[in-house]
Structures are given as C-alpha cells and as structure tokens.
N, C-alpha and C positions, 0 to 999 in steps of 0.2 A: 508444279508439285504433284507427284503421283498420289493416287488414292492410298497406296500402301504407306507412303510417307506421312500423309495426313492422319491416317489411323494410328500410326506409331507415335506421332507427336501428341495426338489426343490421349492415347494410353499413358504416356509419360506425364501429361498434365494431370490426369486423373490420379495416378500414383502419387504425384507430388501433393495433390490436394488431400488425399487420404493420409499421407505421412504427417501432414500438418494438423490433422484433426486431433482434438484433445481426447485422450482416452477417458472413458467414463462419462462423457458429456454428449447428450444427443439433443435434438430440438425440444424434447419434452421431459427429459429425465437427467438427474445427476445421480450417478451410482457410487455409493460410499461403502467401505468395508470396515469391519472391526473384528478383532480377535480377542475373545474372552475366555476365562476359565468357567465353563458351564458344568463340569463334571468332576473336577479335581478338588484339592484342599482349600482353594479360595473361591469355590463356585458361588458362595454367598455374595462375594463382591462382584463377580462377573455377571451374574444374573441381574443384580441391582443396577449395575452400570448399563447393561443392555436395555433394561426397562426405561431407565432415565433417558437414554438416547432415543428410544422408540417413541416415548411421550413427546419429545421435542419434534421429532420427524412428523408425527401425526398432526401436531399443532401447526407446523409450518405448511404442510400439504393442505390442511383444511383452509388455510388463509391464502391459498393460491400458489404455494411453492416459492421458488426463488427466480424472479424475472421470468415467470411463466413455466418454469421447470419444476416437476415434482421430485422429491428425494426418495430414492430406494436404498435401504440399508441392508447389507448382507452381513450376518454375524457368524463367525466360525468359532469352534471350540478347540482350545489347545490343551485342556485338562491340566494346565500348569506344567507342561512339558515343552521346553525350548525346541526340541526336534519337531514336535507336532506344530509348533508356531511357524516354523519354516515351511512346512507343508501347507499350512493354512494360508500363509502369505503368498506362496506360489499359486495356489488356486485363485485367490482373490485378485492378484495382480495380473497373472498371465492368462487365466481362463475366464474369470468374470470380468476382468479389465476395469477394475474400480478406478475412480478419479483420485480418491484420497483414502488413507488409512486413518481411522478415527479412534481415539481412546483405547488403543491396544493395551491390555493389562499385563503387567509383569516386567521386571527389569531384564533378566536373562532372555526373556522371550522377545522383547523389542530388539535387544542387541543381535539376536539371531535372525530376526526377520527384516531389519532395516536394509541390509545389502540387497535383498530381493526387490524391495520397493525402489530403492534409489537407482537401480539399474534401469528402471522404467519411468524414472522421473515422477514417482509417486510420493507425495509429502507424508511424513509421519506427524500427524497433527494431534497435539495434546495427549500423549500417551498417559495411561493411568499408572504411573510409577514416578517416584520422586528421585530417581537416580540422576547424577550429574551427566551421565553419558547421553541423556535425552536431549542435551543442548551443547555438550562438549565432546570432542572437539567440534568447532563450528562446521556446520554443513547447511547449505541453503535450503535443504528439504526437512530440517528439524525445527519443530516449534513445541515448546514445553511450557506448561502453566503451573506445574507443581513445585512448591518450595522444596529444594533437595533434602533428602533424608540427612545428608551430611550437614547442611546448614541448620536444619531443625535441631539436631543433637548438639552441634557445636555451640549454638546459642542457648538452648534450653537447659542442657545439663549443668553448666556452671551456675546458672541462675537459681535453679531449684536446689542444687546441692548446698549452696550458701544459705538459701531460705530455710532449709531443713536442718542445717548445721551438721550435715553428714560427715562422718569420719573416714569411712571406707566405702569405696564404690566398686561394684562388680558389673560384669556384662554377660548377658546370655543372648546368643545371636544365632540366626540361621546361617549355615555354612554355604552362602552363595553371594552373588553380587549385592542383593538387597541387604542382607545381614552385615556384610562387610562395610557398606556405606554408613550404616547406623553406628557400627563399632568405631570407624575412623572419625566420624563426627564427635562421638563421645570422647575419644582419646584426645583430640585437639581441643575440645572444650575444657576438659580437665586440666590439660597442660596450661591453659590460660590462667588458671587459679592455682598453679603449682601442685597439682595432684596427678595421679595416674591410677589406672584400674588395679585393684588389689588382686583380682581374679577375673579371668576371661574363660568362658566355657561355651562351646558351640554344639549344635545338633544338626543332623542331616535333614534336608527338606522332606516333609512327610512324616517325621518322627511323632510318636504319640506318648512316649514315656520320658519324663523329664526329671525323674527322681535323683539320678546321679548328678545332673547339672545343679539342681537346687541344693542338694546335700553339700556339694563342693562349695557353693557360695555361702551357705549357712556356716560351714566349718571355718571359712575365711573371716567370718565376723562382719560381713558387709551389711551396712544399714541402708544402702541405696543400690538399686539394680537398674541398669539400662537394658531395655528389652528390644533386641532386634528380631521381633516376632510378629506374626500375623494373627489370624483368628484363633484357631484351636491351640496353637503353641502358647499364645498369651494366656488363654484360659487354663491350659494344662500346667503351665509353669507357675502361675499365681495360685491355682487350686492346690497344687502339690505343696507349695510353700505354706499355705494356710494349714494343711493337714499336719505338717511337721512343726507347727507352732512358730514359723518363721515369718516375720512381718516387717520387712524393710519397706522403704518407699520404692515403688515400681514406676518407671517412666518408659513409655513406648513412643514410637513415631506415629505419623499419620497412617502408616500401614496397619496400625491396631486401633485407629479411631473409627469405631463402628458400633452401632447399637447391638450387634451380635455378641459383643463381649459381655455386656450385662444381661442380655436376654438369655444367652446360653450358659454363662458362667454363674449367674445368680449373685447372691449377697456377697460371696467371696471376692467379687471384683470391685466392690466399693473401695474407694481410695486410690485406685489406679489412675495415673496421669498419662496423657498422650498429647503430642503436638498435633495441631490441626490448622486448616486454612479456611474452612467453611463450616457453618453450623449444622448439626444434625437436625433434619426436618421432622420433628415430632408432630403428630397430628393435633396435639393439644397445645402446641406452641402459642405463646402470648402474641407473637407477631401475626397480624391478620393475613399478610401476604404469604408467609410460610405455611400457616395453617390451611389456607385455601388451596395452595399448591399441593400440600401433603395429602389432603383429603381427596383431591382430584386424582392423584396418583393411586391412592388406595382404592378408589372406585374402579379405576381402569384395570389394575393388576391384582386386586383382592389381597393386597398385603401392604403393610406400612413402608414408606420409603426410608432410605438411609442416606448417609453422606455419599455413598457410591452412586446412588440414584441421582443425587445432585451433580456429582462429577459428570455423569453421562449426559444429563440435561444441559449443563453449562457448556460442554464441549460442542454439542450439536447446535445449540443456540448461538454460540460464538461463530461457528463455521458459517451459519446461515447469514449472520449480520455481515461478515466479511465478504462472502460470495455475492450477496445482494449488492454490496457496494462496488464489487469488481465489475458488475454490469453483465449485459447479455453475452459478451464474448468471454465467458469464464474460461480460464485456463490456469495452469500451474503458475505461470508468470504473472497474470493479472491478479491472482489471489495473493501471491507473495508481495506484490507492489502495495496492496492495501495493508497487509500485515506489517510491513516495514515502517509504517507510521501510526500503528494502532495503539490506542490507550483504552483499556477496559476499566470502567468505573465500578466501585463496589455495588453488588446487587443485594437483594433482600437476604441472601444467605451469609452476607458479611465477609466476603473475600476481600483481600487487600487490592489496591490499585495495581493493575498490570500494564506494563509498557513493552513494546517491541520496536526494534529498529532493524536496519539492514545488517547489523552486526550483533545484535542482542536477541538471542533466541529463547531466553527464559523471561517470563512475565514478571515474576517477583520471587525473592527468596525469604519473604517474611512469613512467620508462623506464630501461633500463640498456644497457650496451654488450656486444656480442658481436663476435668477430673470427674470420675464417676462418683456421684453422691446420691444415695438412696435410689440406686438403680437407674440413674439417668446422667447423661453427660451435661456438665455445666462449665461454661467458660470461666476461667479463673485468672486470666492475664490479658494484657494488651498485646498487639502484634510487636514482634521484635525482629529487627533487621539492622545489621551493623553497617551495611553499605548497599548501594544499588546492586541488583543482581548481576552476576558475571555475564559476559557476552556468550 
C-alpha cells in the first residue's frame, strides 16, 4: 500500500468519524438553542421562559452538568415574527450548530422553523405553544408537553357554559394559527352540547383597539365569550368591555394564563377564567416548595416568576433528566430512545402525569380551570381529559 493510499484512507476514516459526530455535543459541552419573543407583543412571556430555562441550566451546571458536560443555552429573539423565527433557526442550527431546540415560543413561529431543524436532525423539544401541529402529524423529532389549545377549549367551554347557564356564546380571537385553534376547540365543544357561536369576531396580530369587536359581541347579546387572546389583547378586550358596561363570562386558554393579566389589567380582570396545566408560582404561595423556588428565582432575576418561568424551568429540567439517562454517548437517537418510554410524574407545580412512546409525542391533553379572584389566579377545577392524548 502506497503512502498516498494510506493517507487517502486515513482522510476518509476521519471524514466518516466527523460525519458521525453529534452536532452540538462535545467532550465538555451540550449546546442548546431557544427562540423567544424578547421584544415583541409577548416579550413578557419570552423573557420569563428564558429566565426559567437559564435558572435550570445554572442549577444543572452547578451540580456538575450532564455526565460531565456543561450546558450552554443560546437564546435568539424573533419579536413574534415567523420570518424572524426562520432566520433565528437557521443561525442556531447551521451556524451555532445546536444539539436541540428548546421551548421555542409561538405557534406560527415553530411551524416556520421546524423544517430548518428537521433537515439537520435537530429535535423540536417541548415548544411553548399548545398547537396540535407540535405533535401532529407524527414526526420523530417532535415532542410536546402542552395540552393543545383545541382540547383545552373543547373540554372547558361546554363545562363552564353549562355551569354558568349561558344562553349565547361569542368568540373573539387572534387571526392566526393560535387563535384559530382556540376557535375550533370552542366550536367543537359547543357542538357537543347542541350549541354554536352566536358571533365570531377576529383581530390582526398586534392590534390594540378592540372596541369594534367588543361592541359587536355586546350587540349580539352574548353572555359568554371565548377569548383566543394573549396578554395585551386579553387586557384590552376585557377592559373595553368593562368600560362599555358589558360583563359576560370571559374564558381564555393557557395562552392568557399569566400573572401579567391581573398585574397590568388591574381590578377589571377579576372574574376572568383561563385553562392551565401548572400553577402560577407566587412568592407567597402556601406550598413551601413553590415558595422556595419562586423566591430563589426572584433573587436571581430581581422579578417575580410566572407560569412561563415554570415552563422554561420544566423544559430544561426534563431535558437534563432524559439526557442524563441517555448516558455519555448522547445523541438524537439515544435521547429519543429514553423519551419513547418516558413517564413524567406531577411535580410541585401540579402538572398532570405525562407519558411518551415511540408513536405518542404529546405528554398529556389534560387541563383545568383557574380564575382571577382579588387580583390572583386561583385553581377552580380538577383536570379534565376525555381520553389519552393523541399520538
């Protein structure tokens, strides 16, 4: 064998070895990426989710990391713009070469970014959106923990409509994938009790004036309103209704379950219902575990945590547990192998049991109701789930 042949074979062997190396994994580090809204209309959510993830990363690294590797988290801002989400995903996947995408916030944004990730075998892990597209259609690189907006509304709307004895139901929703999921769930929930929406009114993402939508619902005589809204749209819609002397029962999804609603909206938000899956972590919470965690978070970030802080923390904490179990030879395949038999038990924040299999990529579709009472979210129902979560 000539020297040239020997060198050629050696080069081929090296190339093969590099090709088999797992992107985002080195001897000492695991590189993770996340895309949040840090400057747009739901920046309140995005910053809290980022802080929750960072708190978990710091704790994990302080304890020695995962099988000797420290975690590095890179967070990009999409400002709630799906086009910017694609650019952020391209940077994280192709330039930074992350191992996994964590807790990407936003429905349309995940839909836009996932093809970029999947082309490079990068898992979309526990996105912060409850859209069904986060686990349907099935894809081996999709894992979702959030009870779908569709199921939340499909189960909660008929239950609360019957409890309130509502006669006419309206819907006000954001004209995008998120709002349409809430609308569809509400429609199918009402259908199950022989009702339909008396009025449906939408608004464009980023809208700030909701007087025409609220006036339309008030004129229709609706005594119950399903809200496909997020932070400022929830506050704006309900605030406008109060000024007009219109007081139906308002029900939103987990997209509106945040302390920012009562903190920014004030007394006018009292009475608002929302579906949720984990408890808001107030610093004066009676549960010692939540109180300790919330105060630790406040000390680190100089602000009180919210449910989105919990989402971020839970996502990174779950990743760490799975990656640790996957062992030293961490890869997309070894991570998925652990996920495919995973059961997550309820933690101190009260989430329902979650289970994953090789064909089931949603942990649970159960949710429960909370209501703002005296400026604070209070749990008012048990978890509701009509069937095991869809695959």
